[in-house]
Every structure is written in structure tokens, then in C-alpha cells.
GUDRENLUM-103441 format. One line per field, with one value per residue (C-alpha): chain; residue number from 1; z, x, y. Coordinates in pm, 1 decimal. Each point is the difference from the previous one (the first is absolute). Layout:
// residues N
unit A, ...
pos NUM, ...
w Z, ...
u X, ...
v Y, ...
// end
This chain:
// residues 485
unit A, A, A, A, A, A, A, A, A, A, A, A, A, A, A, A, A, A, A, A, A, A, A, A, A, A, A, A, A, A, A, A, A, A, A, A, A, A, A, A, A, A, A, A, A, A, A, A, A, A, A, A, A, A, A, A, A, A, A, A, A, A, A, A, A, A, A, A, A, A, A, A, A, A, A, A, A, A, A, A, A, A, A, A, A, A, A, A, A, A, A, A, A, A, A, A, A, A, A, A, A, A, A, A, A, A, A, A, A, A, A, A, A, A, A, A, A, A, A, A, A, A, A, A, A, A, A, A, A, A, A, A, A, A, A, A, A, A, A, A, A, A, A, A, A, A, A, A, A, A, A, A, A, A, A, A, A, A, A, A, A, A, A, A, A, A, A, A, A, A, A, A, A, A, A, A, A, A, A, A, A, A, A, A, A, A, A, A, A, A, A, A, A, A, A, A, A, A, A, A, A, A, A, A, A, A, A, A, A, A, A, A, A, A, A, A, A, A, A, A, A, A, A, A, A, A, A, A, A, A, A, A, A, A, A, A, A, A, A, A, A, A, A, A, A, A, A, A, A, A, A, A, A, A, A, A, A, A, A, A, A, A, A, A, A, A, A, A, A, A, A, A, A, A, A, A, A, A, A, A, A, A, A, A, A, A, A, A, A, A, A, A, A, A, A, A, A, A, A, A, A, A, A, A, A, A, A, A, A, A, A, A, A, A, A, A, A, A, A, A, A, A, A, A, A, A, A, A, A, A, A, A, A, A, A, A, A, A, A, A, A, A, A, A, A, A, A, A, A, A, A, A, A, A, A, A, A, A, A, A, A, A, A, A, A, A, A, A, A, A, A, A, A, A, A, A, A, A, A, A, A, A, A, A, A, A, A, A, A, A, A, A, A, A, A, A, A, A, A, A, A, A, A, A, A, A, A, A, A, A, A, A, A, A, A, A, A, A, A, A, A, A, A, A, A, A, A, A, A, A, A, A, A, A, A, A, A, A, A, A, A, A, A, A, A, A, A, A, A, A, A, A, A, A, A, A, A, A, A, A, A, A, A, A, A, A, A, A, A, A, A, A, A, A, A, A, A, A, A, A, A, A, A, A, A
pos 1, 2, 3, 4, 5, 6, 7, 8, 9, 10, 11, 12, 13, 14, 15, 16, 17, 18, 19, 20, 21, 22, 23, 24, 25, 26, 27, 28, 29, 30, 31, 32, 33, 34, 35, 36, 37, 38, 39, 40, 41, 42, 43, 44, 45, 46, 47, 48, 49, 50, 51, 52, 53, 54, 55, 56, 57, 58, 59, 60, 61, 62, 63, 64, 65, 66, 67, 68, 69, 70, 71, 72, 73, 74, 75, 76, 77, 78, 79, 80, 81, 82, 83, 84, 85, 86, 87, 88, 89, 90, 91, 92, 93, 94, 95, 96, 97, 98, 99, 100, 101, 102, 103, 104, 105, 106, 107, 108, 109, 110, 111, 112, 113, 114, 115, 116, 117, 118, 119, 120, 121, 122, 123, 124, 125, 126, 127, 128, 129, 130, 131, 132, 133, 134, 135, 136, 137, 138, 139, 140, 141, 142, 143, 144, 145, 146, 147, 148, 149, 150, 151, 152, 153, 154, 155, 156, 157, 158, 159, 160, 161, 162, 163, 164, 165, 166, 167, 168, 169, 170, 171, 172, 173, 174, 175, 176, 177, 178, 179, 180, 181, 182, 183, 184, 185, 186, 187, 188, 189, 190, 191, 192, 193, 194, 195, 196, 197, 198, 199, 200, 201, 202, 203, 204, 205, 206, 207, 208, 209, 210, 211, 212, 213, 214, 215, 216, 217, 218, 219, 220, 221, 222, 223, 224, 225, 226, 227, 228, 229, 230, 231, 232, 233, 234, 235, 236, 237, 238, 239, 240, 241, 242, 243, 244, 245, 246, 247, 248, 249, 250, 251, 252, 253, 254, 255, 256, 257, 258, 259, 260, 261, 262, 263, 264, 265, 266, 267, 268, 269, 270, 271, 272, 273, 274, 275, 276, 277, 278, 279, 280, 281, 282, 283, 284, 285, 286, 287, 288, 289, 290, 291, 292, 293, 294, 295, 296, 297, 298, 299, 300, 301, 302, 303, 304, 305, 306, 307, 308, 309, 310, 311, 312, 313, 314, 315, 316, 317, 318, 319, 320, 321, 322, 323, 324, 325, 326, 327, 328, 329, 330, 331, 332, 333, 334, 335, 336, 337, 338, 339, 340, 341, 342, 343, 344, 345, 346, 347, 348, 349, 350, 351, 352, 353, 354, 355, 356, 357, 358, 359, 360, 361, 362, 363, 364, 365, 366, 367, 368, 369, 370, 371, 372, 373, 374, 375, 376, 377, 378, 379, 380, 381, 382, 383, 384, 385, 386, 387, 388, 389, 390, 391, 392, 393, 394, 395, 396, 397, 398, 399, 400, 401, 402, 403, 404, 405, 406, 407, 408, 409, 410, 411, 412, 413, 414, 415, 416, 417, 418, 419, 420, 421, 422, 423, 424, 425, 426, 427, 428, 429, 430, 431, 432, 433, 434, 435, 436, 437, 438, 439, 440, 441, 442, 443, 444, 445, 446, 447, 448, 449, 450, 451, 452, 453, 454, 455, 456, 457, 458, 459, 460, 461, 462, 463, 464, 465, 466, 467, 468, 469, 470, 471, 472, 473, 474, 475, 476, 477, 478, 479, 480, 481, 482, 483, 484, 485
w -1586.9, -93.6, -333.1, -306.2, -220.6, -326.6, -105.3, 9.6, -374.0, -66.2, 255.2, -166.4, -325.2, 143.4, -68.4, 282.9, 218.2, -64.9, 173.6, -129.6, 99.8, -81.0, -112.6, -140.5, -130.1, -154.1, 119.1, -16.6, 54.7, 186.0, 91.3, 368.6, 252.4, 367.8, 195.3, 364.6, 194.0, 288.7, 239.5, -136.4, -168.6, -363.2, -219.2, -362.8, -192.7, -329.3, -287.4, -353.5, -222.9, -252.2, -153.0, 53.9, 3.3, -218.3, 73.1, -284.1, -143.2, 271.1, 102.7, -238.9, 50.1, -58.8, -223.8, -234.1, -203.9, -378.5, 36.0, 245.6, -220.1, -224.4, -352.3, -263.8, -298.9, -60.9, -268.6, -236.6, -360.0, 36.8, 264.3, -195.0, -325.4, 180.0, 214.3, -296.4, -186.3, 295.4, 207.2, -110.0, 221.7, 298.4, -85.8, -10.8, 334.2, 158.7, -97.9, 224.5, 268.2, 239.0, -192.8, 225.5, -27.2, -376.0, -41.1, 218.4, -191.4, -328.5, 113.8, 125.4, -325.6, -205.4, 196.6, -73.0, -367.3, -36.9, 228.3, 27.2, 320.1, 306.2, 365.9, 192.9, 228.6, -298.9, -158.8, 209.1, -137.1, -361.5, 61.2, 151.1, -291.7, -256.8, -122.8, 164.6, 331.4, -154.3, -147.4, 333.5, 265.4, 296.9, -75.8, 203.3, -174.3, 312.4, 68.4, 268.3, -229.6, -291.4, 205.3, 158.5, -346.4, -133.2, 314.2, -38.2, -367.2, 101.2, 303.2, -124.8, -346.4, -87.1, -182.2, -189.4, -105.0, -114.5, -200.2, -171.9, -63.4, -172.9, -229.5, -64.4, -86.6, -279.5, -144.4, -225.5, -100.3, 293.7, 12.3, 335.2, 95.0, 299.9, 70.1, 251.3, 239.0, 226.2, 371.0, 213.3, 317.2, 101.7, 266.7, -273.4, 22.4, -379.8, -47.8, -91.6, -195.6, -355.2, -349.4, -34.1, 315.7, -185.6, -223.0, 253.4, 325.8, 169.6, 118.4, -209.2, -13.0, -311.8, -146.2, -190.4, -234.3, -248.8, -305.1, -254.6, -336.7, -180.0, 224.3, 103.6, 363.5, 298.9, 177.1, 293.0, 219.1, 301.1, 176.8, 71.5, 180.9, -205.1, 23.5, -121.6, -353.2, -249.3, -57.9, 371.1, 49.6, -302.3, 176.1, 278.6, -251.9, -183.6, 330.4, 116.2, -296.8, -219.8, -343.6, -236.1, -378.1, -19.2, -228.4, 230.0, -164.4, 235.0, -12.6, 5.2, 371.0, 77.2, -177.6, 188.1, -81.5, 308.7, -113.2, -350.0, 161.5, 206.0, -313.9, -162.0, 292.2, -21.2, -378.2, -21.9, -266.9, -2.5, -212.8, 156.6, -146.5, 65.9, 168.0, -179.2, 281.3, -42.0, -184.2, -205.0, -128.0, -89.5, -176.0, -253.5, -31.4, -319.5, -168.6, -202.8, -318.8, -222.4, -221.7, 242.5, 92.6, 59.3, 37.4, 344.1, -26.8, 261.7, -17.8, -133.3, -234.9, -121.6, 147.1, -207.5, 245.0, -90.7, 214.2, 67.5, 193.9, 116.0, -183.0, 313.7, 315.2, 330.1, 346.3, 58.2, -363.1, 28.9, -304.8, -38.5, -276.1, -97.1, -155.6, -154.3, -46.6, -289.2, 74.8, 363.9, -94.2, -223.2, 267.5, 271.1, -229.7, -88.3, 367.3, 85.4, -277.8, 135.4, 337.6, -135.4, 171.2, 293.7, 224.2, -6.7, -35.4, -346.3, -250.8, -364.3, 113.2, 251.8, -260.3, -226.0, 287.3, 105.0, -315.4, -69.4, 316.8, -76.6, -47.3, 115.5, 223.3, 102.1, 134.4, 170.4, -4.9, 87.2, -264.5, -225.7, -310.2, -26.1, -281.1, 60.5, -114.8, 235.2, 295.8, -79.7, -26.6, 326.6, 178.9, -144.2, 154.3, 335.1, -59.4, 126.7, 358.3, -48.6, -122.5, 301.9, 238.8, -165.9, 96.6, 352.8, 44.8, -189.7, -15.6, 298.2, 186.7, 183.3, -5.9, 368.8, 309.9, 362.6, 159.6, 291.1, 43.3, -189.2, 0.8, -120.2, -275.2, -122.9, 21.5, -213.6, -257.5, -39.2, -36.3, -271.6, -183.3, 17.9, -109.7, -302.9, -86.4, 20.8, -207.7, -279.0, 2.1, -40.1, -275.1, -191.9, 21.2, -118.8, -345.9, -268.8, -48.9, -229.6, 200.0, 340.1, 244.5, 283.6, 234.3, -210.0, 19.4, 376.7, 35.1, -210.8, 203.7, 316.7, -101.8, 72.6, 360.5, 173.7, 234.5, 236.0, -89.8, 168.7, 142.7, -350.5, -137.7, -343.8, -228.7, -55.5, -230.0, -303.7, -375.3, -301.7, -58.5, 359.2, -25.7, -301.8, 180.5, 306.4, -222.3, -135.5, 355.3, 41.8, 265.8, -57.6, 159.4, -47.0, 267.6, 336.2, 13.2, 269.9, 119.6, 322.3, -54.5
u -6488.0, 176.4, 157.5, -205.1, -39.4, 13.8, 340.7, 32.7, 76.5, -342.0, -181.0, 143.2, -178.8, -353.6, -242.5, -95.8, -283.8, 68.3, 171.5, 203.3, -40.6, 250.4, -202.9, 159.5, 305.7, -190.9, -70.7, -364.0, -128.5, -323.9, -180.4, 17.5, -144.4, 28.3, -309.5, -79.0, -98.1, -245.5, 292.5, 78.9, 323.8, 76.2, 97.3, 96.8, -271.7, 71.8, -243.8, -27.4, 275.9, 103.6, 313.6, 341.0, 366.7, 257.5, 369.6, 160.6, -341.7, -183.7, -363.8, -243.9, -365.1, -269.1, -209.0, 272.5, 83.5, -46.2, -170.7, -250.0, -107.7, -303.5, 58.6, 7.5, 74.2, -212.0, -78.6, -266.9, -7.7, -101.0, -261.7, -141.9, -75.7, -128.9, -225.3, -140.4, -71.3, -170.4, -165.8, -333.3, 81.1, 32.3, -329.3, -171.9, 151.4, -141.5, -350.4, 34.0, 249.0, 59.0, 211.5, 302.8, -18.8, -52.7, 300.6, 222.6, -105.2, 72.3, 335.4, 122.7, -105.2, 166.1, 324.2, -12.2, -73.2, 299.0, 251.6, -115.7, -104.1, 167.9, -37.1, -236.3, 279.9, 174.0, -307.0, 18.3, 350.1, -111.0, -303.8, 207.2, 243.1, -281.6, -219.9, -291.5, 116.6, -31.9, -339.8, -124.9, 208.5, -221.4, -41.2, 198.3, 143.3, 162.8, 15.9, -265.5, -246.9, 56.5, -11.9, -320.9, -140.8, 81.5, -138.6, -324.3, -32.0, 34.6, -229.5, -264.0, -68.6, -319.7, 160.6, 266.6, -267.1, -237.2, 278.8, 87.8, -363.9, -34.9, 291.7, -146.5, -342.9, 155.5, 183.2, -146.0, 283.3, 207.8, 316.9, 76.0, 344.2, 225.0, 355.8, 239.9, 169.4, 277.9, -45.3, 310.3, -207.5, -97.9, -226.5, -229.0, -338.6, -10.4, 355.4, -5.5, 203.9, -129.6, 80.8, 295.0, 179.9, 240.9, 101.4, 20.1, 67.3, -245.6, -355.0, -247.3, -327.2, -217.5, -129.4, -324.0, -107.9, -277.6, 100.4, -211.6, 132.4, -141.3, 134.3, 303.6, -48.7, -35.6, -332.8, 25.6, 291.7, 24.5, 264.5, -53.9, 199.8, 295.1, -106.1, -355.7, -78.8, -120.8, -316.8, -79.8, 96.6, -203.5, -315.6, 62.5, 70.4, -325.4, -190.4, 149.8, -129.8, -308.0, 93.8, -290.3, 1.1, 379.2, 217.3, 248.1, 325.5, 192.7, 319.0, -2.6, 87.0, -354.1, -168.3, -249.8, -356.1, -116.2, 176.7, -148.4, -343.5, 113.2, 131.5, -344.3, -206.5, -146.8, -4.3, 378.2, 189.3, 348.7, 298.3, 252.6, 277.6, 3.3, 295.9, 170.2, -89.2, -375.3, -203.5, -166.9, 341.6, 105.6, -327.9, 38.9, 374.5, 34.7, -319.0, 150.5, -187.1, 242.9, -281.4, -90.1, 243.8, 48.0, 287.9, 80.1, 198.2, 239.8, 218.6, 292.4, -149.3, -299.1, -81.9, -190.8, -239.5, -176.8, -292.0, -253.3, -322.8, -237.2, -332.7, -203.8, -3.0, 125.6, -149.7, -189.2, 53.0, 379.4, 225.0, 348.5, 218.4, 345.1, 251.0, 341.7, 230.1, 222.9, 272.4, 17.1, -5.2, 304.8, 181.1, -65.6, 112.8, 321.3, 70.2, -50.4, 236.2, 276.4, -26.2, 14.1, 283.6, 25.7, -205.3, -223.1, -303.8, 114.1, 19.4, -111.4, -259.5, -150.6, -3.6, -216.2, -235.1, -35.4, 16.9, -369.3, -74.8, 241.6, -184.1, -328.5, -243.4, -336.3, -256.1, -329.3, -259.9, -363.4, -29.0, -284.1, 43.2, 358.8, 197.4, 308.3, 214.3, -174.5, 41.9, 370.6, 59.2, -184.5, 214.7, 318.5, -94.2, 41.1, 375.7, -24.5, -25.2, 322.2, 171.3, -130.9, 127.7, 339.2, -15.5, -109.4, 293.7, 282.1, -66.6, -223.8, 195.2, -294.9, 179.6, 77.2, -174.4, 108.3, -341.0, -88.1, -345.6, -303.2, -187.4, 293.4, 55.1, -357.0, 39.7, 311.7, -192.8, -229.3, 299.6, 136.8, -330.2, 28.1, 364.8, -117.1, -259.2, 259.2, 239.2, -251.8, -119.9, 360.7, 83.4, -314.9, 86.0, 360.1, 74.4, 98.5, 368.3, 206.4, 230.6, -122.5, -209.9, -206.9, 280.0, 247.3, -225.9, -34.8, 376.6, 69.3, -248.8, 197.6, 258.7, -236.9, 21.0, -172.9, 163.1, -139.9, 112.3, -142.1, -276.4, -100.9, 52.7, 160.8, 113.4, 371.3, 214.3, -225.3, 48.2, -212.0, -81.4, -112.8, -215.9, -172.0, -35.9, -156.4, -232.0, -138.4, -110.1, -139.3, 263.7, 187.6, 342.0, 69.7, -78.1, -174.3, -123.4, -260.7, -2.6, -196.7, -354.4
v 3925.9, -324.4, -94.4, 93.9, -313.0, 199.6, 141.3, 376.6, 10.2, -153.9, 222.7, 308.6, -96.3, -17.7, 288.1, 235.0, -127.7, -368.6, -288.6, -295.2, -365.8, -272.7, -305.2, -315.7, 177.4, 289.6, 353.4, 111.9, 352.2, 75.6, 315.9, 81.9, 243.6, 85.2, -97.4, 62.1, -307.4, -35.4, 23.2, 346.3, -106.3, 66.9, -296.7, -44.9, -187.7, -178.4, 61.9, -136.5, -133.4, 266.8, -146.1, -150.7, 101.3, -173.4, 50.6, 189.6, 98.0, 189.4, 28.3, -174.1, 102.2, -260.1, 224.0, 117.0, -312.1, 0.1, -337.4, 147.1, 288.5, -16.4, -128.1, 270.1, -228.2, -310.3, -258.4, 125.0, -123.7, -364.5, 80.6, 293.4, -181.9, -309.5, 221.1, 192.9, -324.4, -170.4, 271.8, -143.7, -300.0, 234.9, 166.9, -340.5, -102.0, 315.2, -115.3, -304.5, 108.0, 286.4, 258.0, -53.7, -379.5, 24.3, 228.4, -217.7, -314.4, 173.9, 144.2, -338.2, -168.1, 274.5, -39.3, -374.4, 60.9, 233.0, -174.0, -360.9, -173.5, 150.4, -91.1, 227.2, 117.6, 162.6, 159.0, 317.8, 71.4, -55.5, 219.2, 282.4, -8.5, 16.9, 283.5, -183.5, 146.4, 347.7, -78.5, -142.1, 180.2, -84.2, -371.6, -253.0, -305.6, -143.5, -372.1, 36.1, 179.0, -239.7, -319.3, 128.3, 67.9, -347.9, -159.8, 197.7, -97.1, -366.3, 9.8, 243.2, -131.8, 183.4, 293.6, -201.6, -250.8, 273.9, 163.7, -328.6, -86.5, 336.6, -89.1, -344.2, 142.0, 206.1, -303.1, -267.8, -231.0, -115.1, -208.6, -165.9, -126.1, -53.2, 108.8, -155.4, 245.2, -124.9, 60.8, 50.8, 3.2, -350.9, 149.0, 133.0, -170.4, -20.9, -134.5, -368.4, -250.6, 32.9, -124.0, 241.7, -117.6, -230.2, 290.4, 282.8, -184.2, 238.7, -24.3, 196.0, 187.0, 18.0, 323.3, -59.0, 275.7, 67.5, 201.0, 187.4, -119.5, 307.3, 279.0, -210.8, 94.6, -233.7, 44.4, -245.2, -104.5, -229.9, -210.2, -370.0, -270.4, -118.9, -364.4, 60.4, -116.7, 259.5, -200.6, 45.3, 364.7, 111.1, -118.3, 249.6, 276.2, -68.3, -9.4, 332.3, 201.0, 12.9, -136.2, 64.3, -25.0, -43.8, -206.8, -174.3, -109.3, -226.8, -203.4, -379.2, -5.1, 123.7, -290.8, -214.2, -99.9, 189.4, 316.3, -22.9, 17.3, 300.7, 168.6, -13.8, 133.2, 348.6, -2.0, -46.0, -194.1, -150.6, -98.7, -237.6, -218.9, -372.3, -164.5, -289.8, -240.9, 49.1, -262.5, 275.2, 107.3, -352.4, -66.3, 280.2, 70.5, -207.2, 122.1, 282.4, 89.0, 189.9, 127.8, 280.0, 272.1, 370.5, 247.0, 140.2, 322.9, 127.9, 310.0, -200.2, -262.0, -198.2, -340.2, -260.6, -168.6, -323.7, -110.0, -272.2, 26.5, -271.8, 18.7, -75.2, 210.1, -138.7, 32.9, 326.0, 93.8, 19.4, -24.8, -148.1, 145.8, -126.7, 242.7, -60.2, 298.2, -107.3, 257.2, -98.6, -368.8, 45.4, 202.3, -260.6, -282.1, 184.6, 71.7, -367.6, -113.0, 224.0, -176.2, -354.7, -184.2, 239.8, -230.5, -307.6, 227.2, 112.7, -287.5, -41.1, -253.5, 239.2, 276.3, -215.1, -71.7, 363.5, 210.3, -48.0, 199.9, 285.8, 329.1, -153.6, 190.2, -144.0, 244.4, -69.9, 275.0, 63.0, 275.0, -117.6, 217.3, 124.2, -160.8, -211.7, 292.3, 244.2, -237.5, -42.4, 376.7, 65.7, -257.0, 150.0, 336.7, -173.3, 29.1, 355.9, -124.7, -198.8, 315.6, 187.7, -267.0, 39.1, 368.9, -92.7, -233.4, 168.8, 376.5, 64.9, -273.4, -154.7, -333.9, -47.7, 133.7, 17.0, 52.2, -226.5, 149.0, -134.5, 330.7, 208.8, -256.2, 39.1, 376.1, -24.9, -206.1, 300.4, 234.1, -231.2, 43.3, 380.0, -18.2, -198.3, 262.4, 277.6, -209.8, -55.5, 361.3, 115.9, -248.0, 88.1, 370.8, -38.6, 140.2, -247.8, 78.8, -220.6, -223.5, 121.1, -194.7, 149.6, -107.5, 199.6, 305.4, -32.9, -33.0, 309.7, 199.7, -81.6, 255.3, 288.8, 124.9, 288.5, 245.7, 258.2, 350.1, 311.3, -217.4, -118.6, -351.4, 3.8, -282.1, -55.9, -212.0, -14.3, 28.8, 90.4, -367.5, -39.6, 312.8, -160.0, -332.0, 159.4, 204.6, -327.4, -85.3, 354.0, 54.7, 329.0, 31.5, 370.3, 260.4, -41.4, -362.2, 74.5, -361.4, 27.9, -134.2
// end
């Protein structure tokens, strides 16, 4: 028989009908059976691995770990209120996509909205720990399924483009801006040395988005090479979609005479600020007529705005209007004075030379009839896209990507768009509670879990205030939640 390689004390612990193998210092238990060979002799045949034996512990079956059992308590609150507020986004996706693709797109975007950007390899864990896995029990959110989805969105653009065109068709006043996203994968086709390299030390890609200033929702989203200028990438964006009858509000980085012509095709109009290095800016910056003014009101205070406008129209009927925000001018002058002496850039002489430009904004527009005040207020609404990009970078954490694949990157740009729609739908639905932001509300809702009891999912860990909060979102948390859709 020979010497058995497994000690008798270990063999005595194995279940009946199994065998033990010593492998790399461990003892592993397999099923076994006697089988008759062609020679007529019976031999012991090893089957599947069923567990292991630990000295001092005993036999440990593979299928009896707590970590291997199905979850019976999962995260609920934050997902529930965000879902109720944004389920219209899912319904719209289903118009343009296969129901499974639409649901997977929506679920991934919702996970990003709640948790911030997370690598695809970790999404399946987040999904399993959330009530989304209860709502969609048969849907896979594995790395393979998600990477395949992003690749398809980048390679097969027809559906994503149709979806975005639908959003664009319903919008009339559009702000366009770009956002730098660091790329930690230098193999990414879109990763290039851009204008943020000296600050970040990383190559970058640029996310270009169009934003509806009335609904405060992004409607278009696309990634471009990090070294491409905004004035160049916007040409591709305009060529990819049908802009008709829109007011395009762009940042100064998009300015070029060629782009101004593009901005007025198809019955479109534009508002764009002039950069200080342009001759048009230098020609009018000192022509302020203090006899004309208006008050621009924000939530916090009133801003006296003085303005000057050329009496004759420029090329193609364009107008140039100079504005001076007196509050901002005083703030910029005070800030400069505090820095005097800290470096050669801050001197009394330079203050005198520059203070005339403090608080000055020069806008160029093709709008023929809107007053100077109306043009100014329309441009100020563009600030919404800056606020959204702050969410993208700081709350949703789309500030650095590790993708090395062009197509998956473009697919992710579409997911970012859907995340933005969910974000805005949630924020718009949040109740106005003194001293509480939408982020505070989302955080409080995290406390509510659901647990499976007698095959029914019930909410746990809630209070009267949370019941009232969830009622605002038409999301009851008492009784059978009946989550499966």
C-alpha cells in the first residue's frame, strides 16, 4: 500500500465517500468513487473539490461559508430615492435601446451617481450590495458584460447618437464647454499632453459637453484628444449632430472666425466672450458709457452692471457689448491690493494699469434684437455647465480615467451623460429643506437598508423623518417593498 501522504489525524476528519490530497501544504477534500477499468480492475477515481481540512478546525465545505451565501441585507435608501426621481431617464433609454442594454446603462450610471466613478472591475460588487440587484436579479453587471457594453456604445454609435439628438431637438439654448480628465493610461488613443499637464503631471483627455441652460441637463457628451484645442473639437461636435434654431453659448476658447460662421448655420445664433488678446477686445475695452446700466440679481446680492454697445453692427450683423460689473470690479481690485509686494506681478503701478479691466466682460453675439441686459443674463446662465462640471469632477469623481481603449472611452462619455441626467433629475426632485443640500439628503437616505425576511424584502433602520423624506419621493418604506420589476 505504501505510506499515505496525509496524516491519519487529517484523514479521520474527512467526510465519508471522499479523499484527501496534500497540495502545497494544505489538505483538500475531493469526492471519489470506485470505477472498473477496461482491464477489469477496480480503481479509486478522484472527483470534484468539495472543501478542505484545517488542523484544529476540521472539515470546511466550499458551499458553507457566510461569504458565499446570498446577501439578505443590502443598501437601499440612496438608490431608492435616486431611482424614483430619475426613472423617467430609464424609460427614455428604453425608447432607443434594447430593454436589457437600457437597464444596464441606467444601472451603471445610477451606481456612478450614488458612489462616484468606480473601476468596472468593482461595479459587480457595488451592484450586488445594492437594492438594484434585487430589482434586477437576472441582470449581470460583471466586468465582461460592462466592458462589452461600453465597447458597443463606442463602436456602434447609431443608438447613442439618436438618443442625444433627441435631447438636442428638445433644447433651444445650449451652452458648450470642455472639461479636462486626467488619463492614467498612456496607451489610450485619446490621451495626450494638454494644457493641464504642468498642473497635473498626467496626460489628459477632454470631455466636451453641450448643456441645456433652461433644464440644466447635459444633452451631448463626447471625448476628444487631450491636446486638441476646444475651437477644433467643437467643429466635430457640430458636425455630428443637427443643430437647428439653437442659441449656442460658448466659452472664449471656442472663438474663431470660422466657428462663428458655424454657430450661425441652420438658423442658429451665438453668444461668446472675447479674449483679452483679440483686437476686437482691445478696440472697445475703454469705451465704457456710464450712462447706461442695469441691475443683475443673483441669489445673494444685486450687481450694478454698466455697459456700452457699438452703434453699428459688425460682420454678419454681429454685435459687441462691453459690460462692467461694479461689485466684481471692487472685489478684484481689493484682492489685487492684498497681494501687492508678494511678487513682481503685484505692484501699485501694475494695479493702476489693470484696474480699468477689473470686472469687465466683453460679449460678441449674433442675436439681432435682444437687449444688452438680456444678452448678459443669457450668458450668465451658462454658469450652470461650470457647476455641473464641478459635480463631474468632485462628487461623481470623473476626474481621472484608466481606460486604454478608444471605444470604451467613448462609451463611458455616454454613461457620463446619463449620470448627469440622473443627477439633475434627483436634485430637481429634492425637497427644499433649510440647511440641507441634495448631497445631505442622499447621505441621510443611506442609513435605510432592506433585509429579506420570510422571502419578503422589508426596509430596516428608518425613522419618522426618513419615512417623511421617502414619501416626498413617492417611495414608501413600510411593508413589502415589491422591488422586482
